[in-house]
C-alpha positions, 0 to 999 in steps of 0.5 A: 299426440300432435298433428303432423303438418304434411303437404303433397309433393309435386311428384306424388300429386302428378301420380295421384292424378294419373289415369290409369294409376298403377301402384306396385311393390312387395306385399311386405318390406323385408329387407332394405336391399329387397325394397330398393331393388324392387323399387329400382326394377319397377321404376325401370319398367316405366309403367309404375306410378307409385311404390307400395310395401307393407310395413305393418302386416295384420295377420290372422294367426299369432306367430305369422310375419307381421311386418318389420315395423318402423325400421322399414320406413327409412328403406321406403324413403331411400327407395323414393329418393333413388327412383323418384316414385312416391310411396304408400303404406297401409296404416291401422292406428294413429301411431302408425299414421304419425310414424308414416308421415314422419318419413314423408310417406306420400299416400296412406291406405286403410286396409280391409281389416281396419275398415271393418272396425269403425273404432279403428277407422276413427282413430286413424281419421283423428290422427289425420286431422290437419294433414294434407295427404291422400288416403285410399280406403280398401273395402271391408273384409265382409261385403258391407257397403255401409262399413265402406261408406262409413270409413269414407265419411269418417276420413272426409270429416277429418278434413282429408280432401283427396280420398280414393277407394280400393276394391280388393274383394270380400270374404265369402262362404263357399268361394273357391276360385278366388282368395277374396270373391270380387263381388263386382256389383258391390264395387260398382255400387260404391263407384255409383255412390261416389262418381268423382272418387278415384277407385282402383282394383287390387287383383293380388288380394282378389286372386291370391294367385298370380295365374289369374291376375291378368283376367281380374285386372282386365275386367276391372279396366273393362269396368272403368276402374281408375287403376290397379294395385298389384304386388311385385317382388324380386323373388316372389316364390320366397317372399315372406308373405303372400308369395303365391300372388306376387309377380316380378317387376318384369312380369308385371310390365308384361301384364300391363302391356297385355291389358287392353286399356279402355275409356269411359267415352269416345269422341267418334260421332258414329259410335256415340249415335250407335250407342245411344240407340242401343241404350234407348232400346235397353231403356225400353226393355227395362221399362217393360221388365218393371211393368211385368214384375209389377204384374207378377206381384199383383198375381202373387198378392192374389195367391197370398189371399188364397193361401191365407183363406186356406191356411197354407204356408207361403213357401212351397219348396217343390214349386220353387225348385220346379220354377228354378229348374225351368228357368235354368234350362231356358236361361242356358238356351238364351246365354244366361248364366245359372249364377245370374238366373239364381240371383235374379229369381231369388230376388223376385222370389223374396219380393213375392214372399214379402208381398204375401207375408203382408197379406197373410198378416194383415 
């Protein structure tokens, strides 16, 4: 399969560089009329920078709607011609890359089900060699930052210069509130590792339902994400896929108007001075926390010695439950969530166990 030469047009380059970047469109391209009408109504809002639509849809079970395939690409090309909106689609194979570029798709994205498989990512990366097209990479379904980072590295090695990230949440056992748990700390860590890289949030796939889209979108903006990808459909309730998470173009515009847009920095001298003082206080407190944790682990080491000398197990479940219950009560009084207390004390507990384990087996 030969490489397709493609360069980014001016409209697509302008959209890619815009902050915040807003990408919207239907979960799936269903009919030509649906794609074009959605594009026209989105363009009419004046708030959308790029049109998305699923052409190939990886589904969990056979028999589910898996997209219209290549025949939907001319619909997107026509929508771009009529509205001027650059277009973006998901690709999962080398052939899909070539099919999309044959119809002048401006931006490609690699989906969560593909990111989780290095063989699939490499196939897509190989098909991209020699192509000047931006690529967005969604986080993998499972919460594994190394898979996400690995996908970025593979696409980078293929010579792609413009790479962005999409945070769409992670599959998580026990999660009931979201379709995919946001696990914000993982997205924040990925942003820390790639500070110059575009990262946008996909509230549609995190939420799985439209009533909480606004909350997740606002949190993403509060966390300095560079934009949003939100699914929009002219008749959401009758969409062929993911009906519950899509909104009309007009509802999307209302939501974007309601978001409080924030920025990483401000120019006001008074604000900067006040912020620096508060951050310095946090730095001192962080130093004290590290010192206290170090002292705690020294005591844990001594406890490990006693347990070793008396043939006592490291884990004392009743003691640990007492610590947690006491911490929950104190944390609640100080405005700290039970979820935070659990994660924090679990981390401290595991470090303590590791210290004692080294002593027990030395």
